[in-house]
C-alpha positions in Angstrom: -88.1 195.4 84.3 -86.0 198.6 83.9 -86.8 198.6 80.2 -90.5 198.4 80.9 -90.4 201.4 83.3 -88.2 203.3 80.8 -90.6 202.9 77.9 -93.6 203.8 80.1 -91.8 206.9 81.3 -90.6 207.8 77.8 -94.2 207.5 76.4 -95.6 209.7 79.1 -92.9 212.3 78.7 -93.4 212.3 74.9 -97.2 212.7 75.2 -96.9 215.5 77.7 -94.5 217.4 75.5 -96.7 216.9 72.5 -99.7 218.2 74.4 -97.7 221.1 75.6 -96.4 222.1 72.2 -98.8 221.0 69.5 -101.6 223.6 70.1 -101.7 227.0 68.4 -100.3 229.9 70.2 -103.0 231.8 72.1 -103.1 235.5 72.8 -102.5 234.9 76.4 -99.1 233.5 75.7 -98.3 236.5 73.6 -99.5 238.8 76.3 -97.4 236.9 78.9 -94.4 237.3 76.7 -95.1 241.1 76.2 -95.4 241.5 80.0 -92.2 239.6 80.5 -90.3 241.8 78.1 -91.6 245.0 79.8 -90.6 243.6 83.2 -87.2 242.5 81.9 -86.5 245.9 80.4 -87.5 247.6 83.6 -85.3 245.4 85.6 -82.5 245.7 83.0 -82.0 241.9 82.8 -81.8 241.9 79.0 -78.8 244.1 78.4 -76.5 241.5 76.8 -76.9 240.9 73.0 -77.6 237.2 73.4 -80.7 237.7 75.5 -81.9 240.4 73.1 -81.4 238.0 70.2 -83.3 235.2 72.0 -86.2 237.5 72.8 -86.4 238.5 69.1 -86.3 234.9 68.0 -89.1 234.0 70.4 -91.1 236.9 69.1 -90.7 235.6 65.5 -91.7 232.2 66.7 -94.9 233.5 68.4 -95.8 235.6 65.4 -96.0 232.5 63.1 -99.1 230.4 63.7 -98.8 226.6 63.3 -95.0 227.0 63.4 -94.3 223.4 64.5 -96.6 222.0 61.9 -94.9 224.1 59.2 -91.5 223.0 60.3 -92.5 219.4 60.2 -94.2 219.9 56.8 -91.1 221.5 55.2 -89.4 218.2 54.4 -92.4 216.0 53.5 -91.9 214.0 50.3 -88.3 215.4 50.0 -85.5 213.0 50.8 -82.0 212.1 49.5 -80.6 209.3 51.7 -82.4 205.9 52.2 -82.8 206.6 56.0 -84.8 209.8 55.1 -87.1 207.9 52.8 -87.8 205.2 55.3 -88.2 207.7 58.1 -90.9 209.5 56.2 -92.8 206.3 55.6 -92.5 205.2 59.3 -93.7 208.7 60.4 -96.7 208.5 58.1 -97.7 205.1 59.5 -97.1 206.0 63.1 -99.0 209.3 62.6 -102.0 207.4 61.2 -102.0 205.0 64.1 -102.0 207.9 66.6 -104.7 209.8 64.7 -107.2 206.9 64.5 -108.8 206.5 67.8 -111.9 207.4 69.9 -111.5 211.1 69.3 -110.8 211.2 65.6 -111.3 208.8 62.7 -108.9 208.9 59.8 -111.6 207.5 57.5 -113.9 210.4 58.2 -111.0 212.7 57.7 -110.5 211.0 54.3 -114.1 211.5 53.5 -113.8 215.2 54.3 -110.7 215.3 52.1 -108.6 216.4 55.1 -106.2 213.5 54.3 -105.7 211.3 51.3 -105.6 207.6 52.3 -105.4 206.3 48.7 -102.2 208.2 48.2 -100.8 206.9 51.5 -101.8 203.4 50.5 -99.6 203.8 47.4 -96.7 205.1 49.6 -97.0 201.9 51.6 -96.3 199.7 48.6 -93.0 199.0 50.5 -94.5 196.4 52.8 -91.4 196.1 55.0 -88.8 198.8 55.8 -85.7 198.9 58.0 -86.5 200.0 61.6 -83.2 200.1 63.4 -80.1 198.2 62.7 -81.1 194.7 61.5 -84.7 195.1 62.7 -87.6 195.6 60.2 -91.2 196.6 60.5 -94.2 196.1 58.4 -95.9 199.4 57.5 -99.2 197.7 57.2 -99.0 196.8 60.9 -99.6 200.4 61.8 -102.9 200.3 59.8 -104.0 196.8 61.0 -103.6 197.8 64.7 -105.6 201.0 64.3 -109.0 201.4 66.0 -111.2 201.5 62.9 -109.4 199.1 60.6 -111.7 196.1 60.6 -114.7 197.9 59.1 -112.6 199.7 56.5 -110.3 196.8 55.6 -111.3 196.9 51.9 -109.9 200.4 51.4 -106.3 199.2 51.8 -104.2 197.2 49.4 -101.0 197.4 51.3 -102.3 195.0 53.9 -102.9 192.2 51.4 -100.4 189.3 51.3 -99.2 189.9 47.8 -95.5 190.2 47.0 -94.5 193.7 45.9 -92.4 193.9 42.7 -90.3 196.4 44.6 -88.5 193.4 46.3 -87.6 191.7 43.0 -84.2 193.1 42.2 -84.0 191.0 39.0 -86.9 193.1 37.5 -85.1 196.3 38.4 -81.6 195.3 37.3 -82.2 196.3 33.7 -83.1 199.9 34.6 -80.4 200.0 37.3 -77.8 198.8 34.7 -78.9 201.4 32.2 -78.8 204.2 34.7 -75.4 203.0 35.9 -73.9 202.9 32.4 -75.4 206.2 31.3 -74.2 208.0 34.5 -70.8 206.4 34.7 -70.0 207.3 31.1 -70.8 211.0 31.8 -68.9 210.8 35.1 -65.8 209.3 33.4 -65.8 212.1 30.9 -65.5 214.7 33.7 -63.1 212.4 35.7 -60.7 212.2 32.9 -60.6 215.9 32.3 -60.7 217.0 36.0 -58.9 214.4 38.0 -56.6 212.4 35.7 -55.3 215.1 33.5 -55.6 217.8 36.1 -57.0 220.3 33.6 -59.5 222.7 35.0 -58.8 222.1 38.7 -57.5 225.6 39.2 -59.1 227.3 36.3 -62.2 229.4 36.6 -65.4 228.0 35.1 -68.6 229.6 34.0 -71.8 229.3 35.9 -73.2 226.8 33.4 -70.1 224.5 33.8 -70.5 224.7 37.6 -74.2 224.0 37.3 -73.4 220.9 35.2 -71.0 219.5 37.8 -73.6 220.4 40.5 -76.3 218.5 38.8 -74.0 215.6 38.1 -73.1 215.3 41.8 -76.8 215.5 42.9 -77.8 212.9 40.3 -75.0 210.6 41.5 -76.1 210.8 45.1 -79.7 210.2 44.1 -78.8 207.1 42.1 -76.6 205.7 44.9 -79.3 206.3 47.4 -81.9 204.7 45.1 -79.8 201.6 44.6 -78.9 201.3 48.3 -82.6 201.7 49.1 -83.5 198.8 46.8 -80.9 196.5 48.4 -81.9 197.5 51.9 -85.5 196.8 51.1 -84.9 193.2 50.0 -82.2 192.2 52.4 -73.8 195.7 45.7 -74.0 196.9 42.9 -73.1 200.5 43.6 -69.6 200.7 45.1 -67.8 201.3 41.8 -69.7 204.5 41.3 -69.0 205.5 44.9 -65.3 205.2 44.4 -65.4 207.3 41.2 -67.4 210.0 42.9 -65.1 209.9 45.9 -62.2 210.6 43.6 -63.9 213.6 42.2 -65.0 215.0 45.6 -62.7 218.0 45.4 -64.0 218.9 41.9 -67.6 218.4 43.0 -67.1 220.5 46.2 -65.8 223.4 44.3 -68.7 223.2 41.7 -71.3 222.7 44.5 -70.1 225.8 46.4 -69.9 227.9 43.3 -73.3 226.8 42.1 -75.1 227.2 45.5 -73.5 230.6 46.0 -74.5 231.8 42.6 -78.1 230.4 42.9 -78.6 231.9 46.3 -77.2 235.3 45.5 -79.0 235.6 42.2 -82.2 234.6 43.9 -81.8 237.0 46.9 -80.3 240.0 45.0 -82.1 239.7 41.7 -85.2 237.5 41.8 -86.6 239.0 45.1 -86.3 242.6 43.8 -89.6 242.4 42.0 -91.7 241.1 44.9 -90.0 243.6 47.2 -90.8 246.4 44.8 -94.5 245.4 44.7 -94.6 244.9 48.5 -93.2 248.4 49.0 -95.6 249.9 46.5 -98.6 248.2 48.1 -97.3 248.8 51.6 -97.3 245.1 52.6 -95.3 245.6 55.8 -95.2 241.9 56.8 -94.2 240.8 53.3 -91.5 243.6 53.2 -90.1 242.5 56.6 -89.8 238.9 55.4 -88.2 239.7 52.1 -85.8 242.2 53.7 -84.9 239.6 56.3 -84.1 237.0 53.6 -81.9 239.5 51.8 -80.1 240.6 54.9 -79.5 237.0 55.9 -77.7 235.8 52.8 -76.9 238.7 50.5 -73.2 239.2 49.8 -73.2 242.6 48.1 -70.5 243.4 45.7 -69.8 246.7 47.4 -70.1 245.3 50.9 -73.6 246.8 51.5 -77.0 247.0 49.9 -77.2 249.6 47.2 -79.1 252.5 48.8 -80.2 253.9 45.4 -82.0 250.6 44.4 -85.4 251.7 43.0 -87.1 248.6 44.3 -86.5 249.8 47.9 -88.7 252.8 47.1 -91.3 250.8 45.1 -90.2 252.5 41.9 -89.6 251.0 38.5 -86.1 250.6 37.2 -84.8 253.3 34.8 -84.9 252.6 31.0 -81.3 251.6 30.9 -81.9 249.2 33.7 -80.4 249.0 37.2 -77.2 247.1 37.1 -76.6 244.8 40.1 -73.3 243.0 40.0 -73.5 239.7 41.7 -70.1 238.3 42.7 -69.0 234.8 42.1 -67.3 232.9 44.9 -66.8 229.2 46.0 -68.4 229.8 49.4 -71.5 228.0 50.5 -74.0 229.3 53.1 -73.9 228.2 56.7 -76.4 225.7 57.9 -78.1 228.5 59.9 -78.4 230.8 56.9 -79.8 228.1 54.7 -82.3 227.0 57.4 -83.5 230.6 58.0 -83.9 231.3 54.3 -85.9 228.2 53.7 -88.0 228.8 56.7 -88.9 232.3 55.6 -89.6 231.2 52.0 -91.8 228.5 53.4 -93.9 231.2 55.2 -94.2 233.1 51.9 -95.6 230.2 49.8 -97.5 228.2 52.5 -101.0 227.4 51.4 -102.4 227.5 54.9 -101.5 229.6 57.9 -103.1 230.7 61.2 -104.6 233.9 59.6 -107.3 233.9 57.1 -105.2 235.5 54.4 -101.8 234.0 53.5 -98.7 235.9 52.2 -98.9 233.7 49.1 -101.9 235.7 47.9 -99.8 238.9 47.9 -97.3 237.5 45.4 -97.7 237.2 41.6 -97.9 233.8 40.0 -94.5 233.8 38.3 -92.8 234.9 41.6 -94.5 232.1 43.5 -93.3 229.6 40.9 -89.8 231.0 41.2 -89.8 230.8 45.0 -91.2 227.3 45.0 -88.6 226.2 42.5 -85.8 227.6 44.6 -87.3 226.2 47.8 -87.5 222.8 46.2 -83.9 222.7 44.9 -82.5 224.2 48.0 -83.6 221.2 50.0 -80.6 219.3 48.6 -78.1 222.1 49.4 -77.5 220.8 53.0 -76.6 217.3 51.7 -74.4 218.6 48.8 -72.5 221.0 51.1 -71.7 217.9 53.2 -70.8 215.9 50.2 -68.6 213.3 51.8 -71.0 212.5 54.6 -74.0 212.4 52.2 -72.0 210.0 49.9 -71.4 207.7 53.0 -75.0 207.7 53.9 -76.2 207.0 50.4 -73.9 204.0 50.1 -74.4 202.7 53.7 -75.4 199.0 53.5 -74.4 198.1 57.0 -77.7 196.5 57.8 -76.7 193.6 55.6 -74.4 192.4 58.3 -76.1 193.1 61.6 -77.8 190.0 63.0 -78.3 190.8 66.6 -82.1 190.9 66.4 -82.1 187.3 64.9 -79.6 186.2 67.6 -82.2 187.3 70.2 -84.8 185.2 68.4 -82.7 182.0 69.1 -83.3 182.5 72.8 -79.7 182.0 73.7 -79.2 178.8 71.7 -76.7 180.7 69.5 -74.2 183.3 70.6 -73.2 184.0 67.0 -73.8 182.9 63.5 -71.1 181.2 61.3 -69.6 183.3 58.4 -71.6 181.1 56.0 -74.7 183.0 57.2 -73.0 186.4 56.9 -74.3 188.4 53.9 -71.0 190.0 52.9 -69.3 186.6 52.9 -72.2 185.0 51.0 -71.8 187.6 48.3 -68.0 187.3 48.2 -68.1 183.5 48.2 -70.7 183.4 45.5 -68.4 185.4 43.1 -65.5 183.1 43.9 -67.5 179.9 43.5 -69.2 180.9 40.2 -65.9 182.4 38.8 -68.0 184.8 36.7 -65.5 187.0 34.7 -67.8 190.0 34.7 -68.1 189.9 38.5 -64.6 188.9 39.5 -63.2 192.4 39.5 -66.0 193.5 41.9 -65.3 190.7 44.4 -63.9 193.3 46.9 -67.1 195.3 46.9 -69.1 193.0 49.3 -66.2 193.2 51.7 -66.9 197.0 52.0 -70.1 196.1 53.8 -67.8 195.4 56.8 -66.6 199.1 56.6 -70.2 200.2 56.7 -71.0 197.9 59.6 -68.0 199.0 61.6 -68.8 202.7 61.0 -72.4 202.1 62.0 -71.5 200.1 65.1 -69.2 202.8 66.4 -71.1 205.9 65.4 -74.8 204.8 65.7 -74.9 201.9 68.1 -71.7 203.1 69.9 -71.0 199.5 71.0 -67.4 198.3 71.1 -68.4 194.6 71.3 -70.2 194.9 68.0 -67.1 196.3 66.3 -65.0 193.6 67.9 -67.3 191.0 66.4 -67.1 192.6 63.0 -63.3 192.8 63.2 -63.0 189.1 64.2 -65.3 188.1 61.3 -63.3 190.3 58.9 -60.0 188.6 60.0 -61.5 185.1 59.4 -63.3 186.0 56.1 -60.4 187.9 54.6 -58.1 184.9 55.3 -60.6 182.6 53.6 -60.9 185.1 50.8 -57.2 185.4 50.1 -56.8 181.6 50.4 -59.6 180.9 47.8 -58.6 183.7 45.5 -54.9 182.7 45.5 -55.8 179.1 44.7 -58.1 180.2 41.9 -55.5 182.5 40.4 -52.8 179.8 40.5 -55.2 177.2 39.0 -56.2 179.6 36.3 -52.7 180.4 35.1 -51.6 176.7 35.6 -54.4 175.6 33.3 -53.5 178.4 30.9 -49.9 177.1 30.8 -51.0 173.5 30.4 -53.3 174.5 27.5 -50.6 176.4 25.7 -48.1 173.6 25.9 -50.5 170.8 25.0 -49.6 169.3 21.6 -51.8 170.9 18.9 -52.0 167.8 16.8 -53.2 165.8 19.8 -55.9 168.4 20.5 -57.0 168.3 16.9 -57.2 164.5 16.9 -59.2 164.6 20.0 -61.6 167.1 18.4 -62.0 164.8 15.4 -63.1 162.0 17.8 -65.6 164.4 19.5 -63.5 165.0 22.6 -63.0 168.8 23.1 -60.2 169.9 25.5 -61.3 173.5 26.4 -59.1 176.4 27.0 -59.7 178.1 30.4 -62.2 180.9 30.1 -60.8 184.3 30.3 -61.1 186.0 33.7 -60.2 189.4 35.1 -57.8 188.5 37.9 -55.3 191.2 36.7 -57.5 193.9 38.2 -57.4 192.2 41.6 -53.6 191.7 41.4 -53.2 195.4 41.0 -54.8 196.1 44.4 -52.1 197.2 46.8 -54.2 199.5 49.1 -57.5 197.8 50.0 -59.2 199.7 52.8 -60.8 197.5 55.4 -61.8 198.7 58.9 -59.2 201.4 58.8 -56.4 199.2 57.5 -54.6 199.5 54.2 -54.0 196.0 52.9 -51.6 195.0 50.2 -53.7 192.3 48.5 -51.0 191.7 45.8 -48.4 190.9 48.5 -50.8 188.5 50.3 -51.7 186.7 47.1 -48.0 186.6 46.1 -47.2 184.8 49.4 -49.9 182.2 48.8 -49.0 181.6 45.2 -45.3 181.3 46.0 -46.2 178.5 48.4 -48.5 176.9 45.8 -45.7 177.1 43.2 -43.3 175.4 45.6 -45.9 172.7 46.4 -46.5 172.1 42.7 -42.8 171.6 42.0 -42.5 169.4 45.1 -45.4 167.3 44.0 -44.0 166.9 40.5 -40.7 165.6 41.9 -42.5 163.4 44.4 -44.6 161.9 41.6 -41.4 161.1 39.8 -39.9 159.5 42.9 -43.0 157.2 43.2 -42.5 155.7 39.7 -39.7 154.1 37.7 -37.2 155.7 35.4 -39.6 155.9 32.4 -41.6 158.7 34.1 -38.7 161.2 33.8 -40.2 162.5 30.5 -43.4 163.4 32.2 -41.4 165.1 35.0 -39.7 167.3 32.4 -43.1 168.5 31.0 -44.5 169.1 34.5 -41.5 171.3 35.1 -42.0 173.1 31.8 -45.7 173.8 32.6 -44.7 175.1 36.0 -42.0 177.3 34.4 -44.5 178.8 32.0 -47.0 179.3 34.9 -44.3 181.2 36.8 -43.6 183.4 33.8 -47.3 184.3 33.4 -47.7 185.1 37.1 -44.5 187.1 37.2 -46.1 189.7 35.0 -48.5 190.6 37.8 -46.5 189.9 41.0 -43.0 189.6 42.3 -42.0 186.0 42.7 -38.6 184.4 43.4 -36.8 183.1 40.3 -38.0 179.8 39.0 -34.5 178.3 39.2 -34.3 179.2 42.9 -37.7 177.7 43.6 -36.8 174.6 41.7 -33.6 174.2 43.6 -35.4 174.5 46.8 -38.0 171.9 45.9 -35.3 169.6 44.5 -33.3 170.0 47.8 -30.4 171.3 45.7 -29.7 174.6 47.3 -26.5 173.7 49.0 -26.1 170.0 48.2 -24.2 169.0 45.0 -27.1 166.8 43.9 -30.8 166.9 44.4 -33.8 164.6 44.7 -34.0 164.0 40.9 -30.3 163.0 40.7 -30.7 160.6 43.6 -33.8 158.9 42.2 -32.2 158.6 38.7 -29.2 156.8 40.3 -31.5 154.7 42.5 -33.6 153.5 39.5 -30.5 152.9 37.3 -28.9 150.8 40.0 -31.8 148.8 41.5 -34.2 148.5 38.6 -32.8 149.5 35.2 -29.4 147.7 35.2 -30.7 144.4 36.7 -34.0 144.1 35.0 -33.7 145.7 31.5 -32.1 144.3 28.4 -31.2 146.1 25.1 -33.3 145.5 22.0 -31.1 146.1 19.0 -34.0 146.3 16.5 -35.7 149.2 18.3 -32.7 150.7 20.0 -34.5 150.5 23.3 -34.0 149.0 26.7 -37.0 146.9 27.7 -37.9 145.0 30.8 -36.9 141.3 30.9 -39.6 138.7 31.1 -38.0 137.2 34.2 -37.0 139.8 36.9 -33.6 139.3 38.5 -34.4 141.5 41.6 -37.4 142.3 43.7 -39.5 145.4 42.8 -38.0 148.5 44.5 -40.1 150.0 47.3 -41.4 153.5 46.3 -43.5 156.0 48.3 -46.9 156.8 47.0 -47.5 160.4 46.1 -50.0 162.5 48.1 -53.4 163.2 46.6 -53.6 166.8 45.5 -55.9 169.1 43.5 -55.8 168.7 39.7 -54.2 172.2 39.3 -51.1 171.0 41.0 -50.4 168.7 38.0 -51.3 170.0 34.6 -54.0 172.6 35.6 -57.3 170.8 35.3 -58.9 167.3 35.1 -59.2 167.3 31.3 -55.6 168.4 30.9 -54.5 165.7 33.4 -56.2 163.0 31.3 -54.8 164.4 28.1 -51.3 164.5 29.3 -51.6 161.0 30.9 -52.6 159.6 27.5 -49.6 161.4 25.8 -47.0 160.1 28.3 -48.4 156.6 28.5 -46.5 156.0 25.2 -43.2 156.6 27.0 -43.8 153.8 29.5 -42.4 150.2 29.5 -39.1 151.1 27.8 -36.1 153.3 28.2 -34.7 154.9 25.0 -33.2 158.0 23.5 -36.0 160.3 24.7 -35.4 159.2 28.3 -31.6 159.6 28.2 -31.9 163.1 26.6 -34.3 164.1 29.3 -31.9 162.8 32.0 -29.1 164.8 30.5 -31.2 168.0 30.4 -32.5 167.6 34.0 -29.3 166.4 35.6 -26.9 168.6 33.8 -23.2 168.2 33.7 -22.7 167.9 37.4 -25.6 165.5 37.9 -24.4 163.2 35.1 -20.9 163.2 36.6 -22.2 162.2 40.0 -24.3 159.4 38.6 -21.5 158.1 36.4 -19.0 158.3 39.3 -21.4 156.3 41.6 -22.1 153.7 39.0 -18.4 153.2 38.3 -17.8 152.8 42.0 -20.5 150.1 42.1 -19.1 148.3 39.0 -15.6 148.5 40.6 -16.9 147.0 43.9 -18.7 144.2 42.0 -15.6 143.4 39.9 -13.3 143.5 42.9 -15.7 141.8 45.3 -18.3 139.2 44.3 -17.2 138.6 40.7 -13.6 138.3 41.6 -14.3 135.5 44.0 -16.3 133.6 41.4 -13.5 134.0 38.9 -10.9 132.8 41.4 -13.0 129.7 42.1 -13.5 129.0 38.5 -9.7 129.3 37.9 -9.0 126.8 40.6 -11.4 124.1 39.4 -10.8 124.5 35.7 -8.4 121.9 34.2 -4.9 123.1 33.5 -5.1 122.1 29.8 -8.4 122.5 27.8 -8.1 121.0 24.4 -10.7 122.0 22.0 -12.3 119.7 19.4 -11.6 120.3 15.8 -13.4 123.1 14.1 -15.0 120.9 11.6 -17.4 119.6 14.3 -19.3 122.9 14.4 -20.6 125.2 17.3 -22.9 122.6 18.7 -20.1 120.3 19.5 -18.1 123.2 21.0 -21.1 124.0 23.3 -21.6 120.5 24.4 -17.9 120.0 25.1 -17.8 123.2 27.2 -20.8 122.2 29.3 -19.4 118.7 29.9 -16.1 120.1 31.0 -17.7 122.6 33.4 -19.9 119.9 35.0 -16.8 117.7 35.4 -14.9 120.5 37.1 -17.7 121.5 39.4 -18.2 117.8 40.4 -14.5 117.4 41.2 -14.6 120.7 43.4 -17.6 119.4 45.4 
């Protein structure tokens, strides 16, 4: 209800103000002002300088007819930031809607060539433009809701339901990429000489060199604005250039101020001399007053004051030797008031239409008009360039890609917020992480900068703390997900690289002969991300390298732990595979240590092996367990192959072993193809225990581990000899006959064997 009354009151107030201000100044108003001045002077109420200045300003305002229209017309078709471009389009559409009614008809105005609807129709090729925040508006809606649209529908093409190519970024990417490469090459040349090497920062440059830097800064802002506009119109491809231009801000600022100062002083002190000379000669008092006002507003004379002997002030020609005017060079830009006043007065000189029948433009020569128009056109950008940092921020602002409040309202309360999967910054970031495109990986941080734009916009434009809190909460969640995914990808990449390097070359070649290709991991640009130690996000400086290092340290420990757990879930023959898993992890650690600070591999291995303070670790315990409960009872030695093989008849039950946890492929050898390849290689070491296994045991256990295993085995042998076996021996001694006479040797071994069996049976039967 309050909003309805507010908008009604606002519209009434707006219309009343427009009615009060939009008409031309009448003589009665001038007469009233003259009467007021006389009365004020009589009453001595205008003694202070401020009142006198305000009265003079009001007199200048009343002296210029159509002043409001002229002020509004100054910036038509001139823009730098995306918001300025979209504002012009919205003003055009809204203006046409207001003009077309019962009193006036825009189509009749078009027929009388008062306005050009065909040109406006071309401007409206952008069917949808941002309105405010995340709200959009169709420009054609202004036309469709106007009073005389139906009978003139055929004159418009912007109202048709065709898709404008402006919204297809793919078609524009070729040109954008070419512009980007061309500009960034030129920018890098200046960056290397000005910022990196430091040459020329304090040295004085010529006007041409400052002009080149000035044009470079302006072209960069225009490119950034153009690219941001494309993205905003299709709801980031520009942030790398923004960073480079931000680095050169100090260089650009000096060049901008030098160039603007030189252009302004040359124009005011030199270029305006000729029109001033002609105006004095022809006694054009109004033109003289405007030109003199321009010069007095901005001229910085070398001697501190205007040369009194200047021939142009008397309408005379310069002497044959010329009149020397020394224009100083300083790195000082004009104030916003000076620039505004100069542009306003120049606008009055070159305006095609004014309240009087004859314009000041007709009093100027053609070349002078061209020079003034050229300066007036270029000086439009001076305000933006003098505020370079703010203009750079506005040209690169893509905060609208985050705001979704308008769409939340459309859900009618069914949703209080959207998941991060529907957030444009996270969609772009996650797309790069999922596709693993090498050319895009080093730019994965750029979409996250949209949160900076959104936070800045929420605080400075919307001025709503709850919006900033929502952005901050989403950033915390998204950045945690980002670090988690990125760390896993980096670890998997270097693990696969290590596994590929250590894979047997002959095995790879044989697989290739059979048509099985084991690919190397494609090269990726993670090194750039690992160098980031000062990521700026919502005012925080984040050490991305440290966060990734923490995750990768945990992943390395988990990888070692899983390798040992995998060995603990299998028999003694898997120790060869364990050694290669440890070697792959060791090489992975070495590759990662080039880009981050990790604990030593031996320290991480001892921690995973539970061997930090204990004299023996998990590997030693499992080796002893397998030797005692599986190898010694169930294996026999094969003399022909020098191997221990499992007996056909087991003498003990199968030992109970824990199953290893299911993990991602990169925790083993790096990838699924590598896991399959290494599994085939180490399958040949199964079902026997031979020299390779014992050598591996010696390398992994070391001197101390071997000593522990041997000591424990000797204790078991001793307990068996002194316990169970001793009792059997004593029993056999008691039941054996006192005298055992052997048959003659001529009977052969078969008789010996039969005699021994018979004697044993007799002894056992007597014992029972």
